[in-house]
C-alpha positions as CSV (number, residue, x, y, z in Angstrom):
1,X,74.3,78.5,138.4
2,X,77.8,78.7,137.1
3,X,78.7,82.0,136.3
4,X,79.1,82.6,132.4
5,X,82.0,84.7,131.0
6,X,80.6,88.3,130.5
7,X,79.9,88.9,126.9
8,X,80.4,92.5,125.2
9,X,77.6,94.6,124.9
10,X,75.8,93.4,121.9
11,X,77.6,90.2,121.7
12,X,76.1,87.2,120.3
13,X,75.6,84.3,122.7
14,X,77.2,81.0,121.6
15,X,75.4,78.5,119.6
16,X,75.6,75.4,120.7
17,X,75.2,72.0,118.6
18,X,74.3,69.0,120.9
19,X,74.1,65.4,119.6
20,X,73.0,62.6,121.2
21,X,70.8,59.5,120.5
22,X,69.4,59.3,124.2
23,X,66.6,61.2,124.4
24,X,66.5,61.8,128.1
25,X,70.4,63.1,127.9
26,X,69.5,65.4,125.1
27,X,66.7,66.9,126.5
28,X,68.9,67.4,129.8
29,X,71.7,69.0,128.3
30,X,69.5,71.1,126.1
31,X,67.6,72.1,129.1
32,X,70.8,73.3,130.9
33,X,72.4,75.1,128.2
34,X,69.3,77.0,127.3
35,X,69.1,77.8,131.0
36,X,72.3,79.7,130.5
37,X,70.7,81.6,127.6
38,X,72.6,79.9,124.9
39,X,71.3,79.0,121.4
40,X,70.9,75.1,121.4
41,X,70.6,72.9,118.2
42,X,69.4,69.4,119.8
43,X,69.8,66.6,117.0
44,X,69.4,62.7,118.0
45,X,71.1,61.8,114.9
46,X,74.9,61.7,114.4
47,X,75.1,61.8,110.7
48,X,72.5,64.8,110.7
49,X,74.8,66.6,113.4
50,X,77.6,66.2,110.8
51,X,75.4,68.3,108.6
52,X,74.3,70.5,111.0
53,X,77.9,71.2,112.4
54,X,78.7,72.9,108.8
55,X,76.5,75.8,109.7
56,X,79.0,78.6,110.3
57,X,77.3,80.2,113.5
58,X,78.0,77.1,115.7
59,X,80.7,77.4,118.0
60,X,80.5,74.8,120.3
61,X,79.5,70.9,119.4
62,X,78.9,68.5,122.2
63,X,78.5,65.0,121.1
64,X,78.1,61.4,122.8
65,X,80.6,58.8,122.0
66,X,78.4,55.8,121.5
67,X,75.7,56.5,118.5
68,X,74.6,54.2,115.9
69,X,75.4,54.7,112.2
70,X,78.1,57.1,113.1
71,X,80.2,57.0,116.3
72,X,80.8,59.9,118.4
73,X,84.7,59.8,117.4
74,X,83.9,59.6,113.6
75,X,81.7,62.6,114.5
76,X,84.3,64.8,115.9
77,X,87.0,63.8,113.1
78,X,84.3,64.8,110.5
79,X,83.1,68.2,112.1
80,X,87.1,69.2,113.0
81,X,87.8,68.5,109.1
82,X,85.2,70.6,107.8
83,X,84.7,73.1,110.8
84,X,88.4,73.1,112.6
85,X,87.4,76.1,114.7
86,X,84.7,74.5,116.2
87,X,85.2,73.7,119.8
88,X,84.2,70.1,120.7
89,X,83.0,68.4,124.2
90,X,82.9,64.7,124.1
91,X,80.3,62.9,126.4
92,X,80.8,59.3,127.5
93,X,79.4,56.7,130.0
94,X,82.5,54.7,129.8
95,X,85.4,57.1,130.7
96,X,88.8,55.8,130.2
97,X,92.3,57.5,130.0
98,X,92.6,55.8,126.7
99,X,89.1,57.7,125.5
100,X,90.4,60.7,126.6
101,X,93.3,60.8,124.8
102,X,92.2,59.4,121.7
103,X,89.4,62.4,121.9
104,X,92.0,64.8,122.7
105,X,94.2,64.0,119.9
106,X,90.9,63.9,117.5
107,X,90.5,67.3,118.5
108,X,88.1,67.6,121.1
109,X,88.4,70.0,124.1
110,X,87.5,68.4,126.5
111,X,85.0,65.2,127.5
112,X,82.1,65.1,130.3
113,X,81.3,61.7,132.0
114,X,77.3,60.7,132.0
115,X,75.5,60.6,134.3
116,X,76.5,64.0,135.3
117,X,77.3,64.1,139.0
118,X,76.9,68.0,138.8
119,X,75.1,69.9,135.9
120,X,77.2,72.9,136.9
121,X,80.0,70.9,135.1
122,X,78.0,70.8,132.0
123,X,77.5,74.6,131.5
124,X,81.0,75.4,133.2
125,X,83.0,73.2,130.2
126,X,80.8,74.4,127.7
127,X,81.1,78.0,128.9
128,X,84.9,77.7,128.8
129,X,85.0,76.3,125.3
130,X,82.7,79.1,124.2
131,X,84.8,81.7,125.7
132,X,88.1,79.9,123.8
133,X,86.3,79.9,120.9
134,X,85.0,83.4,121.3
135,X,88.9,84.7,122.0
136,X,90.2,82.5,119.1
137,X,87.6,84.6,116.6
138,X,88.5,87.8,117.9
139,X,92.6,87.1,117.7
140,X,91.9,86.1,114.0
141,X,89.8,89.0,113.2
142,X,92.8,91.4,114.9
143,X,95.2,89.4,112.8
144,X,93.4,89.6,109.6
145,X,93.3,93.5,110.2
146,X,96.7,93.9,110.9
147,X,97.4,92.0,107.9
148,X,94.9,94.3,105.5
149,X,96.7,97.6,107.2
150,X,100.3,96.2,106.7
151,X,99.3,95.3,103.2
152,X,99.1,99.2,102.9
153,X,102.3,100.2,104.8
154,X,100.4,101.9,107.5
155,X,98.2,103.9,105.1
156,X,95.1,104.3,107.2
157,X,91.8,105.8,106.3
158,X,88.1,105.0,105.8
159,X,87.3,108.3,103.7
160,X,86.5,107.9,100.1
161,X,89.4,109.6,98.9
162,X,91.8,107.2,100.7
163,X,89.6,104.0,99.5
164,X,90.3,105.6,96.0
165,X,94.0,105.6,96.7
166,X,93.9,102.3,98.4
167,X,92.3,101.0,95.2
168,X,94.8,102.4,92.7
169,X,97.7,101.2,94.9
170,X,96.1,97.9,94.9
171,X,96.1,98.2,90.8
172,X,99.4,99.8,90.0
173,X,101.4,97.2,92.2
174,X,101.0,94.7,89.9
175,X,102.5,96.7,86.9
176,X,106.0,97.9,86.2
177,X,104.5,101.5,85.3
178,X,106.7,104.5,86.9
179,X,104.3,106.3,89.4
180,X,104.4,109.6,90.5
181,X,103.0,110.6,93.8
182,X,101.7,114.1,94.4
183,X,100.5,115.5,97.5
184,X,101.3,118.0,100.4
185,X,104.5,117.3,102.9
186,X,103.4,115.4,105.5
187,X,100.6,113.3,103.5
188,X,102.3,109.8,103.5
189,X,104.0,109.6,100.1
190,X,106.8,107.3,101.0
191,X,104.3,105.1,102.5
192,X,102.5,104.8,99.0
193,X,105.7,104.1,97.4
194,X,106.3,101.4,100.0
195,X,102.7,100.0,99.7
196,X,102.9,99.8,96.1
197,X,106.5,98.0,96.6
198,X,105.5,95.3,99.2
199,X,102.4,94.4,97.3
200,X,104.3,93.7,93.8
201,X,106.4,91.0,92.4
202,X,109.5,93.0,93.6
203,X,108.9,92.6,96.9
204,X,112.0,90.6,98.1
205,X,114.1,92.7,96.2
206,X,115.4,96.1,97.7
207,X,113.3,99.4,98.2
208,X,115.5,102.2,98.3
209,X,114.4,105.8,99.2
210,X,116.0,108.8,98.5
211,X,115.3,112.7,99.3
212,X,116.5,114.3,96.6
213,X,115.9,117.8,97.8
214,X,118.5,116.7,100.7
215,X,121.6,117.1,98.9
216,X,123.8,119.0,96.8
217,X,123.7,118.6,93.0
218,X,127.1,117.0,93.1
219,X,126.5,114.7,95.9
220,X,122.9,113.7,94.4
221,X,124.3,112.5,91.3
222,X,126.9,110.5,93.0
223,X,124.3,109.1,95.2
224,X,121.9,107.7,92.5
225,X,124.4,106.9,89.7
226,X,127.7,106.1,91.8
227,X,131.2,107.4,90.7
228,X,134.5,106.0,89.9
229,X,138.0,106.9,91.9
230,X,139.2,110.3,90.9
231,X,136.1,111.6,89.4
232,X,135.8,114.5,92.0
233,X,137.4,115.5,95.0
234,X,136.9,113.2,97.6
235,X,136.0,110.0,95.3
236,X,138.8,108.2,96.9
237,X,137.4,104.6,95.4
238,X,134.5,103.3,93.2
239,X,131.2,103.5,94.5
240,X,127.8,101.9,93.4
241,X,125.0,104.4,93.2
242,X,121.2,103.8,94.4
243,X,120.1,102.8,91.1
244,X,122.4,99.6,91.1
245,X,121.8,98.9,95.0
246,X,118.1,98.7,94.1
247,X,118.3,96.8,91.0
248,X,115.7,93.9,90.6
249,X,113.6,96.2,93.2
250,X,112.0,99.5,93.2
251,X,113.9,103.4,93.9
252,X,111.5,106.1,95.5
253,X,112.7,109.4,94.6
254,X,111.3,111.8,96.8
255,X,111.1,115.6,95.9
256,X,111.7,114.9,92.3
257,X,110.9,118.4,91.5
258,X,113.9,119.8,93.1
259,X,116.5,117.4,91.0
260,X,118.6,120.2,89.0
261,X,118.5,120.0,85.4
262,X,121.6,118.3,84.6
263,X,120.8,115.6,87.1
264,X,117.0,115.3,85.3
265,X,119.1,114.5,81.9
266,X,120.5,111.5,83.4
267,X,117.4,110.2,85.4
268,X,115.7,110.7,81.5
269,X,118.4,108.3,80.3
270,X,118.0,105.9,83.2
271,X,113.9,105.8,82.4
272,X,114.4,105.5,78.7
273,X,117.6,103.2,78.7
274,X,117.5,101.0,81.6
275,X,120.9,101.8,82.1
276,X,123.1,104.2,84.8
277,X,126.4,106.1,83.9
278,X,128.6,106.4,86.9
279,X,130.1,109.9,87.6
280,X,133.4,110.0,85.5
281,X,132.9,106.5,84.1
282,X,132.4,105.8,80.4
283,X,130.6,102.3,80.2
284,X,127.2,102.3,81.3
285,X,125.7,99.6,83.3
286,X,122.2,98.1,83.1
287,X,119.8,98.2,85.6
288,X,116.3,96.9,86.3
289,X,114.6,99.3,88.3
290,X,110.7,100.4,89.3
291,X,110.9,104.3,89.5
292,X,108.5,105.9,92.0
293,X,108.8,109.5,92.3
294,X,107.2,112.1,94.6
295,X,106.6,115.9,94.9
296,X,104.7,118.6,96.8
297,X,105.0,120.9,94.0
298,X,103.0,121.0,90.5
299,X,105.4,119.1,88.2
300,X,103.0,120.3,85.3
301,X,103.2,124.0,86.1
302,X,107.0,123.4,86.7
303,X,107.2,122.0,83.3
304,X,105.4,125.1,82.0
305,X,107.6,127.6,83.6
306,X,110.6,125.5,82.3
307,X,111.7,124.6,85.9
308,X,111.1,120.7,85.0
309,X,111.9,118.9,81.6
310,X,109.0,118.3,79.5
311,X,110.3,114.6,78.4
312,X,111.2,113.5,81.8
313,X,107.6,114.9,83.2
314,X,105.9,112.4,80.4
315,X,108.2,109.6,81.6
316,X,107.2,110.0,85.3
317,X,103.7,110.6,84.8
318,X,102.5,107.4,83.6
319,X,100.4,107.0,86.5
320,X,99.5,109.6,89.0
321,X,98.6,109.0,92.5
322,X,97.0,112.3,94.1
323,X,97.3,112.2,98.4
324,X,94.6,114.6,99.7
325,X,95.4,116.7,102.6
326,X,94.3,115.5,106.1
327,X,91.9,118.9,106.1
328,X,90.3,117.5,103.3
329,X,89.4,114.3,105.0
330,X,88.6,115.0,108.6
331,X,86.6,111.5,109.0
332,X,90.4,110.1,108.9
333,X,91.3,112.1,112.1
334,X,89.8,109.7,114.5
335,X,91.3,106.1,113.0
336,X,94.6,108.4,112.5
337,X,94.6,109.5,116.1
338,X,93.6,106.2,117.5
339,X,96.5,104.3,115.7
340,X,99.2,107.1,117.0
341,X,97.8,106.9,120.3
342,X,98.0,103.0,120.6
343,X,101.9,103.2,119.0
344,X,103.2,105.9,121.1
345,X,101.4,104.5,124.3
346,X,103.6,101.0,123.6
347,X,106.3,102.6,123.1
348,X,106.5,104.9,126.4
349,X,105.0,101.9,127.9
350,X,101.8,104.2,129.4
351,X,98.2,103.0,130.0
352,X,96.6,105.7,127.4
353,X,93.4,104.4,125.9
354,X,91.6,107.0,124.0
355,X,90.4,110.7,123.9
356,X,87.6,112.7,125.6
357,X,84.9,113.9,122.8
358,X,85.8,117.3,123.4
359,X,89.8,116.3,122.6
360,X,88.5,114.5,119.5
361,X,86.3,117.5,118.5
362,X,89.5,119.6,119.0
363,X,91.6,117.4,117.0
364,X,89.1,116.8,114.0
365,X,88.4,120.6,113.6
366,X,92.0,121.3,113.2
367,X,93.2,122.4,109.9
368,X,96.3,120.2,109.8
369,X,98.8,122.1,107.8
370,X,101.4,119.7,108.5
371,X,99.0,116.9,107.7
372,X,99.4,113.5,108.9
373,X,103.1,114.2,110.2
374,X,101.9,116.8,112.4
375,X,98.9,115.1,113.8
376,X,101.3,112.2,114.7
377,X,103.7,114.6,116.5
378,X,100.6,115.9,118.6
379,X,99.6,112.7,119.5
380,X,103.3,111.7,120.7
381,X,103.8,114.5,122.3
382,X,100.5,114.1,124.3
383,X,101.0,110.6,125.1
384,X,104.8,111.5,126.6
385,X,103.2,114.2,128.7
386,X,99.6,113.0,130.1
387,X,99.3,111.5,133.2
388,X,95.7,110.3,132.5
389,X,94.5,107.0,130.8
390,X,92.1,109.1,128.1
391,X,93.3,112.2,126.7
392,X,91.6,115.5,127.3
393,X,91.8,118.9,125.4
394,X,94.5,120.2,127.8
395,X,96.9,117.5,127.1
396,X,97.0,119.0,123.6
397,X,99.7,121.7,122.7
398,X,98.4,125.4,123.2
399,X,96.0,126.4,120.8
400,X,93.8,123.3,121.0
401,X,92.2,124.2,124.2
402,X,90.9,127.5,122.6
403,X,89.4,125.5,119.6
404,X,85.7,126.5,118.9
405,X,84.5,122.9,120.0
406,X,86.2,123.2,123.2
407,X,83.3,125.6,124.4
408,X,84.5,129.0,122.7
409,X,82.6,130.9,120.2
410,X,82.2,129.4,117.0
411,X,83.8,131.3,114.1
412,X,82.3,130.1,110.8
413,X,86.1,130.7,109.2
414,X,87.2,127.9,111.6
415,X,84.7,125.2,110.3
416,X,85.0,126.1,106.6
417,X,87.6,123.7,105.5
418,X,85.2,121.0,106.3
419,X,82.2,119.1,104.7
420,X,78.8,120.6,105.5
421,X,77.2,118.4,107.4
422,X,80.7,118.0,109.7
423,X,81.2,121.4,110.1
424,X,77.4,121.7,111.2
425,X,77.7,119.2,113.8
426,X,80.6,120.5,115.1
427,X,79.0,123.7,115.6
428,X,75.8,122.2,117.1
429,X,78.1,120.5,119.5
430,X,79.7,123.6,120.6
431,X,76.2,125.6,120.8
432,X,74.8,122.8,122.9
433,X,77.6,122.7,125.3
434,X,77.7,126.4,125.7
435,X,73.8,126.6,126.4
436,X,74.0,124.0,129.0
437,X,77.2,125.5,130.7
438,X,75.1,129.1,130.7
439,X,72.0,127.2,132.0
440,X,73.8,125.5,135.0
441,X,75.7,129.0,135.9
442,X,72.0,130.6,135.8
443,X,70.4,128.2,138.1
444,X,73.6,128.3,140.3
445,X,74.1,124.7,139.0
446,X,71.1,122.9,140.1
447,X,70.4,120.3,138.0
448,X,66.7,120.1,138.7
449,X,66.0,123.5,138.3
450,X,68.0,123.6,134.9
451,X,66.4,120.7,133.5
452,X,62.8,122.3,134.2
453,X,63.8,125.5,132.4
454,X,65.1,123.3,129.7
455,X,62.0,121.5,129.4
456,X,63.8,118.4,129.6
457,X,63.6,115.2,131.6
458,X,66.1,115.2,134.8
459,X,67.5,111.8,133.8
460,X,67.6,113.0,130.1
461,X,69.4,116.6,131.2
462,X,72.1,114.5,133.3
463,X,72.5,112.2,130.4
464,X,73.5,115.8,128.2
465,X,75.8,116.9,130.9
466,X,77.8,113.9,130.9
467,X,77.7,113.6,127.3
468,X,79.1,117.2,126.8
469,X,81.5,116.9,129.9
470,X,79.8,120.1,131.3
471,X,79.0,119.0,134.9
472,X,82.5,117.7,135.3
473,X,83.8,121.5,134.5
474,X,80.8,123.2,136.3
475,X,80.4,121.8,139.7
476,X,79.7,124.1,142.5
477,X,81.3,123.3,146.2
478,X,79.2,124.3,149.2
479,X,80.5,126.7,151.9
480,X,82.0,123.6,153.9
481,X,84.0,122.6,150.4
482,X,81.6,119.5,149.6
483,X,80.5,119.0,146.0
484,X,76.9,120.4,145.6
485,X,74.7,116.8,145.4
486,X,72.6,118.0,142.3
487,X,76.3,118.7,140.3
488,X,77.5,115.2,141.9
489,X,74.5,113.4,140.8
490,X,75.0,114.7,137.1
491,X,78.5,113.8,136.9
492,X,77.8,110.6,138.0
């Protein structure tokens, strides 16, 4: 029997449509394919076959060329018109070069000659067609996933908070309203601004980002609004500002809360009048720019304290997007960690494919005061320094090895930032790992004895040891230096 491509665990076996008006051939092909564990739909009429081919679960169609009412070639064209992703194999008793060329031009994957000299040829051809269909389906799914992610400019998350952010980004992108993005440093405020811009009608126009806290007062005004020659020391020529550079597009004003009062007045004029006046100039310049501002400070409190202009605050605060800190959405940590792992493994050309459960628990339980940016830095460091294919706790920076989920005593305060259900799960995992470790030590690392003491079947106990990675860290070696049989068996 011809070997078939190995399907992923839980994968659906291909569904094959066979259409032939000869009942003997139809029965034979059906029998061959069912023996290979395919789902098979057998039809002896070409017109009915065309209807059946529209079933979205059909992966491969095997068609006879010579049939009454509707020829196999016409059926091929009809299937390709309705379902271009279906792979089609033609069967003919009159194989010629012209027939083969015509079938391939019409979209056939391959063709078989009747009578079949070897039934393995049938199953092999169908297997290759099914594998090609599966590969193309996976490629399309990955492409769709990447497209969906790119629509949000690398904003990644599956938590309810981030789903709310995605929905708001989707909604506000199609307007021209000013947006204020609030969140701690490292939460991805610029990514939100870029996502809004690149999903808007302005996506083909400039996106200009400026960090307002990184420039002195004079330089900030010059950068934002431009200047004329001689307006201040060092102004040796006329210069356009970033608002003019962003004309027709979007300007992102990061850390807007650090803008000095004099510059706040000029910003207000841009928002109210849609025009800028270069430093030292008399005539204003009209600009069409959407403003997205961001801050890590509470602008409302700054307004009440007189540190931020009230009129500018209301101009900026038309639509507010609040980005949650990473510690408030720990369910997003695994998704982000895998994203950064893939990113930096590709950059340094290393085969690093994942995390051990202990490493992922350590990452999930961390408070991440630096938010997503801190997580990215931790993963980049780990990928650069590791020599392993799967990152473990010892690949993470100092401190993660002592995390409670790595086996140390769990302190309630260390989990208090997590939702109850997740904190309970992490605490239970830490307890179970400590229990298994202590039990093995008590029974001199004899798995059978420890399993009996725990009241657990030996095979299930071994699975627990493997799940919690206790055996790998607790193997006992005999006097001759060989690994104890029980420990070796538990680790297998």
